[in-house]
C-alpha positions in Angstrom: -7.0 21.2 1.4 -6.8 22.0 -2.3 -9.5 20.1 -4.2 -7.0 19.3 -6.9 -4.5 17.8 -4.4 -3.0 14.4 -5.3 -0.8 12.4 -3.0 2.8 11.9 -4.0 3.5 8.6 -5.8 5.8 6.1 -4.2 8.8 5.7 -6.4 7.5 4.8 -9.9 4.5 2.9 -8.8 1.1 3.6 -10.3 -1.1 2.5 -7.3 1.1 3.2 -4.3 1.5 6.6 -2.7 3.5 7.9 0.2 2.7 11.5 1.2 2.9 13.2 4.7 -0.6 14.7 4.1 -2.1 11.2 3.8 -2.1 8.8 6.7 0.9 10.5 8.2 3.1 9.4 5.3 2.3 5.7 5.5 2.5 3.8 2.3 -1.1 3.6 0.9 -3.1 2.6 -2.1 -4.0 5.5 -4.4 -7.6 6.7 -4.1 -8.1 5.1 -0.7 -7.1 5.7 2.9 -6.0 2.1 3.1 -2.4 1.7 4.3 -0.3 -1.1 2.7 0.6 -2.5 6.2 -3.1 -3.2 6.8 -3.5 -5.2 3.6 -0.4 -7.3 4.4 -1.5 -7.8 7.9 -5.0 -8.9 6.7 -3.5 -11.3 4.2 -1.2 -12.7 6.8 -4.2 -13.3 9.0 -6.2 -15.1 6.3 -8.3 -12.4 4.9 -9.4 -12.9 1.3 -9.9 -10.2 -1.4 -13.6 -10.6 -0.9 -13.1 -9.8 2.8 -11.2 -6.6 1.9 -14.0 -5.6 -0.5 -16.6 -6.1 2.2 -14.6 -4.4 5.0 -12.9 -1.5 3.1 -15.0 -0.9 0.0 -12.5 -2.3 -2.4 -9.3 -1.1 -4.0 -7.7 -1.7 -7.3 -6.6 -5.4 -7.3 -3.7 -4.4 -9.6 -2.2 -2.7 -6.5 -1.5 -6.1 -5.0 1.3 -6.7 -7.5 2.9 -3.5 -6.4 2.4 -4.2 -2.7 4.2 -7.6 -3.1 7.0 -5.9 -5.2 7.6 -3.3 -2.4 7.6 -6.1 0.2 10.1 -8.0 -1.8 12.3 -4.9 -2.1 12.2 -4.3 1.6 13.1 -7.9 2.5 16.0 -7.7 0.1 17.2 -4.5 1.6 17.0 -6.0 5.1 18.9 -9.1 4.0 21.6 -6.9 2.5 21.9 -5.0 5.8 22.1 -8.2 7.9 24.8 -9.7 5.7 
């Protein structure tokens, strides 16, 4: 792999990336191999930010705002489809 390679950003987000060369194209946090679904699942199961830091070596906390924004967008899209 090219040492200068950078994953493709997801939409206009600063901390979220979505690239087929990283985690099979799963939405992930830039600079990590941590998929967004894993963060949402952990939060849903009661994990704290401290738990994430201890388990995964940390990630930019600013990414949480973007994760929740994407989750909101996806829920709104699904609501529109179901209407």
